[in-house]
The first five atom37 places (N, CA, C, CB, O) and aatype in JSON, in Angstrom:
{
  "aatype": [13, 7, 0, 6, 5, 9, 3, 1, 14, 10, 0, 1, 1, 0, 11, 3, 3, 0, 6, 16, 0, 10, 3, 9, 16, 19, 0, 15, 0, 5, 3, 2, 7, 10, 3, 12, 17, 16, 9, 2, 10, 15, 3, 7, 0, 19, 17, 1, 12, 16, 6, 1, 19, 1, 3, 13, 1, 14, 14, 0, 15, 5, 6, 16, 19, 16, 9, 1, 11, 0, 0, 10, 7, 15, 18, 10, 12, 5, 19, 7, 11, 5, 0, 0, 19, 1, 19, 5, 1, 19, 1],
  "atom_mask": [
    [1, 1, 1, 1, 1],
    [1, 1, 1, 0, 1],
    [1, 1, 1, 1, 1],
    [1, 1, 1, 1, 1],
    [1, 1, 1, 1, 1],
    [1, 1, 1, 1, 1],
    [1, 1, 1, 1, 1],
    [1, 1, 1, 1, 1],
    [1, 1, 1, 1, 1],
    [1, 1, 1, 1, 1],
    [1, 1, 1, 1, 1],
    [1, 1, 1, 1, 1],
    [1, 1, 1, 1, 1],
    [1, 1, 1, 1, 1],
    [1, 1, 1, 1, 1],
    [1, 1, 1, 1, 1],
    [1, 1, 1, 1, 1],
    [1, 1, 1, 1, 1],
    [1, 1, 1, 1, 1],
    [1, 1, 1, 1, 1],
    [1, 1, 1, 1, 1],
    [1, 1, 1, 1, 1],
    [1, 1, 1, 1, 1],
    [1, 1, 1, 1, 1],
    [1, 1, 1, 1, 1],
    [1, 1, 1, 1, 1],
    [1, 1, 1, 1, 1],
    [1, 1, 1, 1, 1],
    [1, 1, 1, 1, 1],
    [1, 1, 1, 1, 1],
    [1, 1, 1, 1, 1],
    [1, 1, 1, 1, 1],
    [1, 1, 1, 0, 1],
    [1, 1, 1, 1, 1],
    [1, 1, 1, 1, 1],
    [1, 1, 1, 1, 1],
    [1, 1, 1, 1, 1],
    [1, 1, 1, 1, 1],
    [1, 1, 1, 1, 1],
    [1, 1, 1, 1, 1],
    [1, 1, 1, 1, 1],
    [1, 1, 1, 1, 1],
    [1, 1, 1, 1, 1],
    [1, 1, 1, 0, 1],
    [1, 1, 1, 1, 1],
    [1, 1, 1, 1, 1],
    [1, 1, 1, 1, 1],
    [1, 1, 1, 1, 1],
    [1, 1, 1, 1, 1],
    [1, 1, 1, 1, 1],
    [1, 1, 1, 1, 1],
    [1, 1, 1, 1, 1],
    [1, 1, 1, 1, 1],
    [1, 1, 1, 1, 1],
    [1, 1, 1, 1, 1],
    [1, 1, 1, 1, 1],
    [1, 1, 1, 1, 1],
    [1, 1, 1, 1, 1],
    [1, 1, 1, 1, 1],
    [1, 1, 1, 1, 1],
    [1, 1, 1, 1, 1],
    [1, 1, 1, 1, 1],
    [1, 1, 1, 1, 1],
    [1, 1, 1, 1, 1],
    [1, 1, 1, 1, 1],
    [1, 1, 1, 1, 1],
    [1, 1, 1, 1, 1],
    [1, 1, 1, 1, 1],
    [1, 1, 1, 1, 1],
    [1, 1, 1, 1, 1],
    [1, 1, 1, 1, 1],
    [1, 1, 1, 1, 1],
    [1, 1, 1, 0, 1],
    [1, 1, 1, 1, 1],
    [1, 1, 1, 1, 1],
    [1, 1, 1, 1, 1],
    [1, 1, 1, 1, 1],
    [1, 1, 1, 1, 1],
    [1, 1, 1, 1, 1],
    [1, 1, 1, 0, 1],
    [1, 1, 1, 1, 1],
    [1, 1, 1, 1, 1],
    [1, 1, 1, 1, 1],
    [1, 1, 1, 1, 1],
    [1, 1, 1, 1, 1],
    [1, 1, 1, 1, 1],
    [1, 1, 1, 1, 1],
    [1, 1, 1, 1, 1],
    [1, 1, 1, 1, 1],
    [1, 1, 1, 1, 1],
    [1, 1, 1, 1, 1]
  ],
  "atom_positions": [
    [[0.71, -1.15, 0.0], [0.07, 0.14, 0.06], [0.89, 1.24, -0.03], [-0.65, 0.27, 1.17], [1.84, 1.41, 0.74]],
    [[0.56, 2.09, -1.04], [1.4, 3.25, -1.11], [2.72, 3.29, -1.68], [0.0, 0.0, 0.0], [3.57, 4.19, -1.6]],
    [[2.77, 2.1, -2.31], [4.23, 2.05, -3.04], [3.95, 1.75, -4.39], [5.3, 0.91, -2.46], [4.48, 0.74, -4.85]],
    [[3.05, 2.6, -5.3], [2.87, 2.5, -6.64], [4.14, 2.51, -7.33], [2.02, 3.5, -7.09], [4.26, 1.7, -8.25]],
    [[4.99, 3.19, -7.11], [6.3, 3.55, -7.92], [7.14, 2.18, -7.62], [7.18, 5.12, -7.33], [8.1, 2.05, -8.38]],
    [[7.01, 1.39, -6.9], [8.19, 0.32, -6.79], [7.63, -0.7, -7.85], [8.43, -0.43, -5.12], [6.43, -0.96, -7.92]],
    [[8.66, -1.29, -8.73], [8.6, -2.1, -9.72], [8.29, -3.43, -9.1], [9.8, -2.05, -10.51], [9.04, -3.98, -8.29]],
    [[7.02, -3.98, -9.58], [6.75, -5.33, -9.17], [5.58, -5.84, -10.04], [6.43, -5.39, -7.62], [4.73, -5.1, -10.54]],
    [[5.62, -7.13, -10.18], [4.79, -7.76, -11.03], [3.21, -7.02, -11.37], [4.69, -9.12, -10.39], [2.62, -6.37, -10.51]],
    [[2.79, -7.18, -12.43], [1.49, -6.58, -12.82], [0.38, -7.08, -11.98], [1.16, -6.85, -14.27], [-0.46, -6.39, -11.4]],
    [[0.49, -8.42, -12.01], [-0.79, -8.92, -11.13], [-0.95, -8.4, -9.64], [-0.72, -10.51, -11.0], [-2.02, -8.07, -9.13]],
    [[0.26, -8.38, -9.06], [0.44, -7.77, -7.64], [-0.02, -6.34, -7.68], [2.0, -7.83, -7.12], [-0.85, -5.99, -6.85]],
    [[0.34, -5.63, -8.39], [0.37, -4.27, -8.7], [-1.36, -4.0, -8.85], [1.39, -3.94, -10.17], [-1.91, -3.04, -8.31]],
    [[-1.93, -4.78, -9.49], [-3.4, -4.61, -9.87], [-4.06, -4.85, -8.52], [-3.95, -5.7, -11.09], [-4.91, -4.04, -8.15]],
    [[-3.77, -5.84, -7.78], [-4.39, -6.25, -6.46], [-4.4, -5.04, -5.46], [-3.57, -7.48, -5.8], [-5.33, -4.51, -4.85]],
    [[-2.95, -4.75, -5.51], [-2.64, -3.6, -4.52], [-3.41, -2.28, -4.7], [-1.16, -3.25, -4.62], [-3.91, -1.65, -3.76]],
    [[-3.46, -1.95, -5.94], [-4.26, -0.71, -6.53], [-5.5, -0.44, -6.15], [-4.41, -0.75, -7.82], [-5.98, 0.68, -6.02]],
    [[-6.2, -1.83, -5.92], [-7.79, -2.0, -5.48], [-7.98, -1.5, -4.12], [-8.32, -3.58, -5.47], [-9.07, -1.06, -3.75]],
    [[-6.84, -1.56, -3.3], [-7.19, -1.03, -1.79], [-7.23, 0.41, -1.65], [-6.14, -1.51, -0.72], [-6.5, 1.18, -2.27]],
    [[-8.13, 0.74, -0.81], [-8.24, 2.41, -0.86], [-8.02, 2.79, 0.69], [-9.93, 3.07, -1.48], [-7.9, 3.96, 1.08]],
    [[-7.99, 1.76, 1.45], [-7.55, 2.33, 3.01], [-6.92, 0.75, 3.75], [-9.34, 3.13, 4.12], [-7.25, -0.38, 3.38]],
    [[-6.09, 1.04, 4.69], [-5.34, 0.29, 5.48], [-5.44, 0.3, 6.76], [-4.3, 0.46, 5.26], [-5.18, 1.4, 7.24]],
    [[-5.72, -0.52, 7.51], [-5.54, -0.49, 9.23], [-4.51, -1.18, 9.58], [-6.68, -1.1, 10.11], [-4.46, -2.39, 9.38]],
    [[-3.51, -0.48, 10.16], [-2.33, -1.35, 10.68], [-1.77, -0.96, 11.94], [-1.19, -1.37, 9.73], [-2.14, 0.12, 12.41]],
    [[-0.87, -1.73, 12.61], [-0.16, -1.42, 13.9], [1.12, -0.58, 13.82], [0.21, -2.69, 14.57], [1.96, -0.73, 12.93]],
    [[1.21, 0.5, 14.99], [2.29, 1.12, 14.82], [3.29, 0.36, 15.35], [2.25, 2.33, 15.27], [3.0, -0.34, 16.32]],
    [[4.82, 0.35, 14.74], [5.75, -0.1, 15.54], [6.36, 0.95, 16.62], [6.71, -0.63, 14.68], [6.62, 0.68, 17.79]],
    [[6.55, 2.45, 15.84], [7.21, 3.37, 16.69], [7.08, 4.75, 15.9], [8.77, 2.9, 17.01], [6.91, 4.7, 14.69]],
    [[7.15, 5.8, 16.46], [6.97, 6.95, 15.99], [8.21, 8.12, 16.49], [5.54, 7.26, 16.41], [8.55, 8.22, 17.67]],
    [[8.64, 8.75, 15.68], [9.69, 9.66, 16.02], [9.3, 10.99, 15.32], [11.12, 9.11, 15.57], [8.66, 11.08, 14.28]],
    [[9.82, 12.07, 16.1], [9.7, 13.44, 15.62], [11.01, 13.89, 15.1], [9.21, 14.39, 16.7], [12.06, 13.66, 15.68]],
    [[10.9, 14.58, 13.94], [11.91, 15.12, 13.36], [12.58, 16.29, 13.78], [11.59, 15.28, 12.32], [13.62, 16.73, 13.3]],
    [[11.79, 16.85, 14.87], [12.13, 18.07, 15.39], [11.33, 19.24, 14.84], [0.0, 0.0, 0.0], [11.58, 20.35, 15.31]],
    [[10.46, 19.13, 13.94], [9.67, 20.06, 13.29], [8.22, 19.75, 13.64], [9.93, 20.03, 11.81], [7.34, 20.36, 13.02]],
    [[7.88, 18.88, 14.56], [6.55, 18.48, 14.8], [5.91, 17.78, 13.53], [5.74, 19.69, 15.23], [4.7, 17.68, 13.35]],
    [[6.87, 17.34, 12.71], [6.26, 16.2, 11.71], [7.16, 14.92, 11.95], [6.33, 16.7, 9.95], [8.38, 14.79, 11.82]],
    [[6.15, 13.96, 12.34], [6.62, 12.64, 12.69], [6.67, 11.86, 11.71], [5.94, 12.03, 13.61], [5.95, 12.03, 10.73]],
    [[7.65, 10.75, 11.81], [8.02, 9.61, 11.03], [7.42, 8.46, 11.82], [9.61, 9.47, 10.8], [7.78, 8.28, 12.99]],
    [[6.51, 7.67, 11.24], [5.92, 6.51, 11.85], [6.35, 5.06, 11.16], [4.38, 6.71, 11.78], [6.16, 4.8, 9.97]],
    [[6.85, 4.3, 11.97], [7.14, 2.98, 11.53], [6.13, 1.99, 11.77], [8.3, 2.55, 12.1], [5.68, 1.79, 12.9]],
    [[5.71, 1.28, 10.63], [4.6, 0.38, 10.87], [4.94, -1.02, 11.02], [3.67, 0.49, 9.84], [6.0, -1.4, 10.51]],
    [[4.14, -1.92, 11.7], [4.77, -3.38, 11.9], [4.98, -4.08, 10.69], [3.91, -4.29, 12.74], [5.53, -5.17, 10.79]],
    [[4.59, -3.59, 9.34], [4.9, -4.44, 8.45], [6.29, -3.88, 7.75], [3.67, -4.64, 7.53], [6.73, -4.28, 6.67]],
    [[6.86, -2.91, 8.55], [8.24, -2.48, 7.89], [8.17, -1.34, 7.05], [0.0, 0.0, 0.0], [9.19, -0.85, 6.57]],
    [[6.85, -0.8, 6.81], [6.5, 0.28, 6.11], [7.2, 1.64, 7.03], [4.8, 0.26, 5.93], [7.35, 1.59, 8.25]],
    [[7.55, 2.75, 6.23], [7.88, 3.9, 7.08], [7.09, 5.08, 6.44], [9.51, 4.19, 7.15], [7.21, 5.19, 5.22]],
    [[6.3, 5.95, 7.07], [5.5, 6.75, 6.52], [5.99, 8.12, 7.31], [3.97, 6.26, 6.65], [6.4, 8.04, 8.47]],
    [[5.92, 9.4, 6.59], [6.24, 10.76, 7.24], [5.31, 11.72, 6.93], [7.53, 11.3, 6.87], [4.81, 11.83, 5.82]],
    [[5.08, 12.4, 7.85], [4.2, 13.44, 7.79], [4.75, 14.5, 6.82], [3.95, 13.96, 9.15], [5.9, 14.94, 6.84]],
    [[3.63, 14.9, 5.86], [4.36, 16.1, 5.12], [3.47, 17.49, 5.21], [4.58, 15.68, 3.44], [3.43, 18.35, 4.33]],
    [[2.85, 17.53, 6.33], [2.25, 19.04, 6.9], [2.54, 19.01, 8.39], [0.44, 19.31, 6.67], [2.73, 17.97, 9.02]],
    [[2.55, 20.2, 8.89], [2.58, 20.38, 10.39], [1.23, 20.47, 10.84], [3.36, 21.64, 10.86], [0.37, 20.97, 10.12]],
    [[0.97, 20.03, 11.95], [-0.54, 19.99, 12.43], [-0.45, 20.25, 13.85], [-1.35, 18.55, 12.16], [0.09, 19.5, 14.67]],
    [[-1.04, 21.43, 14.11], [-0.97, 21.75, 15.55], [-1.7, 20.82, 16.48], [-1.48, 23.09, 15.76], [-2.76, 20.3, 16.15]],
    [[-1.22, 20.65, 17.47], [-1.9, 19.68, 18.48], [-1.88, 18.4, 18.08], [-3.26, 19.97, 18.75], [-2.76, 17.71, 18.6]],
    [[-1.11, 17.82, 17.28], [-1.18, 16.42, 16.78], [-0.54, 15.6, 18.02], [-0.32, 16.19, 15.28], [0.47, 15.95, 18.62]],
    [[-1.31, 14.45, 18.29], [-0.9, 13.34, 19.22], [-0.45, 12.28, 18.23], [-2.13, 12.78, 20.24], [-1.23, 11.79, 17.42]],
    [[0.82, 11.96, 18.31], [1.48, 10.72, 17.77], [0.9, 9.62, 18.12], [2.75, 10.56, 18.12], [0.39, 9.55, 19.24]],
    [[0.85, 8.41, 17.14], [0.5, 7.48, 17.74], [1.36, 6.59, 18.72], [0.06, 6.94, 16.91], [2.58, 6.66, 18.57]],
    [[0.86, 5.78, 19.68], [1.6, 5.16, 20.5], [2.27, 3.81, 19.84], [0.77, 4.94, 21.66], [1.84, 3.49, 18.73]],
    [[3.16, 3.1, 20.38], [3.48, 1.69, 19.8], [2.25, 0.69, 20.25], [5.04, 1.09, 20.42], [1.68, 0.65, 21.34]],
    [[2.04, -0.04, 19.17], [0.76, -0.95, 19.26], [-0.43, -0.55, 18.89], [0.5, -1.35, 20.45], [-1.36, -1.35, 18.73]],
    [[-0.54, 0.69, 18.71], [-1.64, 1.58, 18.43], [-2.0, 1.2, 16.88], [-1.19, 3.22, 18.68], [-1.07, 1.08, 16.08]],
    [[-3.42, 0.99, 16.45], [-3.79, 0.87, 15.09], [-4.07, 2.2, 14.53], [-4.97, -0.03, 14.93], [-4.87, 2.92, 15.13]],
    [[-3.46, 2.65, 13.37], [-3.73, 3.8, 12.37], [-4.47, 3.35, 11.11], [-2.39, 4.46, 11.92], [-4.5, 2.19, 10.69]],
    [[-4.92, 4.15, 10.69], [-5.56, 3.89, 9.13], [-5.09, 4.84, 8.25], [-7.17, 3.98, 9.02], [-5.16, 6.07, 8.38]],
    [[-4.53, 4.1, 7.15], [-3.99, 5.03, 6.19], [-4.85, 4.99, 4.78], [-2.44, 4.67, 5.96], [-5.0, 3.91, 4.19]],
    [[-5.29, 5.99, 4.36], [-6.26, 5.9, 3.02], [-5.84, 6.75, 1.97], [-7.76, 6.3, 3.29], [-5.19, 7.77, 2.18]],
    [[-6.23, 6.34, 0.79], [-5.86, 7.15, -0.5], [-6.71, 8.41, -0.36], [-6.21, 6.31, -1.99], [-7.85, 8.43, 0.12]],
    [[-5.95, 9.64, -0.92], [-6.72, 10.78, -1.04], [-6.41, 11.4, -2.38], [-6.48, 11.73, 0.1], [-5.78, 10.75, -3.21]],
    [[-6.83, 12.6, -2.62], [-6.66, 13.21, -3.97], [-5.3, 13.19, -4.6], [-7.06, 14.59, -3.91], [-4.3, 12.86, -3.96]],
    [[-5.29, 13.51, -5.75], [-4.22, 13.33, -6.41], [-2.8, 12.68, -5.89], [-4.08, 14.44, -6.82], [-1.73, 13.25, -5.68]],
    [[-3.14, 11.28, -5.74], [-2.08, 10.49, -5.45], [-1.56, 10.62, -3.99], [0.0, 0.0, 0.0], [-0.63, 9.87, -3.7]],
    [[-1.99, 11.41, -3.09], [-1.63, 11.62, -1.76], [-2.28, 10.76, -0.86], [-1.85, 12.92, -1.38], [-3.23, 10.09, -1.29]],
    [[-1.88, 10.65, 0.48], [-2.34, 9.6, 1.41], [-2.65, 10.49, 2.62], [-1.21, 8.37, 1.7], [-2.18, 11.61, 2.86]],
    [[-3.66, 9.68, 3.46], [-3.99, 10.48, 4.96], [-3.83, 9.32, 6.02], [-5.77, 11.23, 5.08], [-4.14, 8.14, 5.82]],
    [[-3.42, 9.74, 6.92], [-3.28, 8.72, 8.14], [-4.11, 9.24, 9.4], [-1.65, 8.56, 8.6], [-3.92, 10.38, 9.82]],
    [[-4.95, 8.45, 9.92], [-5.71, 8.92, 11.04], [-5.37, 8.1, 12.14], [-7.16, 8.92, 10.8], [-5.49, 6.87, 12.15]],
    [[-4.85, 8.95, 13.31], [-4.57, 8.31, 14.5], [-5.78, 8.59, 15.64], [-3.14, 8.83, 14.97], [-5.97, 9.69, 16.16]],
    [[-6.39, 7.6, 15.84], [-7.41, 7.76, 16.81], [-8.64, 8.34, 16.16], [0.0, 0.0, 0.0], [-9.14, 7.99, 15.09]],
    [[-9.11, 9.44, 17.12], [-10.39, 10.29, 16.75], [-9.96, 11.51, 16.03], [-11.24, 10.73, 18.05], [-10.76, 12.18, 15.38]],
    [[-8.68, 11.8, 16.14], [-8.26, 13.14, 15.76], [-8.19, 13.33, 14.13], [-6.82, 13.42, 16.44], [-8.29, 12.29, 13.46]],
    [[-8.04, 14.46, 13.5], [-8.12, 14.78, 12.34], [-7.11, 14.04, 11.49], [-8.06, 16.08, 12.29], [-5.97, 13.94, 11.96]],
    [[-7.33, 13.55, 10.41], [-6.26, 12.93, 9.58], [-5.39, 13.83, 9.25], [-6.67, 12.31, 8.41], [-5.68, 15.02, 9.22]],
    [[-3.93, 13.26, 8.9], [-2.78, 14.12, 8.53], [-2.56, 13.47, 7.2], [-1.44, 14.1, 9.58], [-2.94, 12.35, 6.87]],
    [[-1.82, 14.44, 6.38], [-1.22, 14.13, 5.05], [0.14, 13.43, 5.33], [-1.01, 15.49, 4.15], [0.95, 13.95, 6.09]],
    [[0.37, 12.26, 4.72], [1.64, 11.48, 4.78], [2.14, 11.05, 3.6], [1.53, 10.38, 5.54], [1.39, 11.06, 2.63]],
    [[3.31, 10.65, 3.46], [4.1, 10.16, 2.17], [4.81, 9.01, 2.74], [5.18, 11.3, 1.45], [5.38, 9.05, 3.84]],
    [[4.77, 7.93, 1.92], [5.53, 6.55, 2.28], [7.11, 6.89, 2.02], [4.98, 5.14, 1.21], [7.37, 7.51, 0.98]],
    [[8.02, 6.58, 2.77], [9.37, 6.69, 2.56], [9.89, 5.41, 2.36], [10.02, 7.36, 3.59], [10.73, 5.35, 1.47]],
    [[9.62, 4.41, 2.93], [10.14, 3.0, 2.55], [9.02, 1.97, 2.69], [11.39, 2.56, 3.49], [9.23, 0.78, 2.43]]
  ]
}
């Protein structure tokens, strides 16, 4: 999910592109010093916030977050009941 630019077999690509949202567990979260967090997920994926959000509460380890596709190829991550934040997949 979120790795559309990664070269992989066409059959796998079509299956992944059909998904619009993903619920997954957080392994850890780190602040880059600018209140823009990097989130490591349990499947090894790494996502980074692309916008600063006032009063953002980062996810705790083992907390479940939802990542969903948004407009123009972007992604939104929702942590708990707070507003979703725009994120980008790093790895």
